[in-house]
N, C-alpha and C positions, 0 to 999 in steps of 0.2 A: 504494500500500500504506500502510495506517494505521501510524503510529509508535507506539511504546510509550507515549509521553505522551498521544497521542490516545485510545488504548485505556484508559488510566488515567482520563482525563477522562470517557470514556463510562461507565465503571463508577461514577464519582462522581455523574454526572448521573442514572444509573439509581437509585442509592442515595437521592439527593435526592427523586426522583419517588416512590419507595416510601415514604419517610418521610411524605410529604404526601398519600398515598392515603387513601381512605375505604372504609368498608364491608368487603366480602369481600376486597378486595385488601389492605387494611390488616391484616386478621386473618391472611392468608396470609404477609404480610411480617413478622409478629411472631414467626415461628419462631426458634429458636436452633439453628443448624446450622453445621458447618464447610463452607466453600465453596472451590472452586478453579475458575479459568477459564484454560484453556490456549489461548494465542493461537498457533495452529499455524504460520502463515507467519512469525512472528517467533521461534518456539520459546521462548516465555516464558510463565510461569505466574504469575497473581495468586492468592495464597492468603490466606484470612481467614475471617471469620464473618459469617453473616447473623444479626443480633441487634438487638433494639430497633427493628425496622423499617428497619434500614439494613444495607448491606454494608460491613463494616470490612475493608479490604485491609490485611493486616499484613505481607506479604512479596511481593516481586516477584523471582522466581527464574528462572534460565535452565533451559530444558528442560521436559520434562513434569512434572506434579505429583510431588513426592517422597513424599507421603503420600496415602492415599485419603481424600478429603473426603467428607462425607455427601451433598453436592450437587456434582456435577462437570459443568462445561461445557467444550466445546472447539469452536473456530471460528476463522476467519481474522479478523484485526483489522478489515478493511473491513466484514465482516458484523456484528461487534459494534457498530461505530459506526452502521451502517445500522439495526440493530435498535433501538438506544436512541433514534435520531433519528426513528423511526417510518417509515423508508423501506423496511424489510424486515419482513414479518410472520413472527412466530416459528414458527407451525405450518407455514407453507409452507417456511421455511428448514429446519426439522427434517425435514419430509417429503422434501425434496430432498437431505438428507444434508449440508447446509451447516453445520448446528449439531448437536452431540451433547450430549445431556443424560442423565446417569446419576444416579439417586437411588433410595432405597427407595420402595416402593409408597406408603406413607403420605405421604412427602414429595412424591412426584409428584402425589398427589391435591391437596395444598395448593398446590403450585406452579402447577397449571393455572389457578388464579385470577389469578396474577401474569402469566402468559404468554398 
């Protein structure tokens, strides 16, 4: 099971990748939205913003998200690490119910370029 530190490092790695992306991916990452990522097996939530092409984690909180972010993810820590490392394909993980993504329709349209 991935640790909270490994999950945070995975989010940092994802943020770095997004910042250095080009084309459609860079445009999609340029959104300004509140974000939460609930790590279900650790029952911890990373909360922050997607802004300036990066994910800025502002809080790490126990339990599920306290506020409804505009973009909400939920998954096990191992799945987060595998997604960021390229060992798990997002669409397959989402289709299998390993990853939950909730957002408005417009945001989902933009996010499909990232995922």
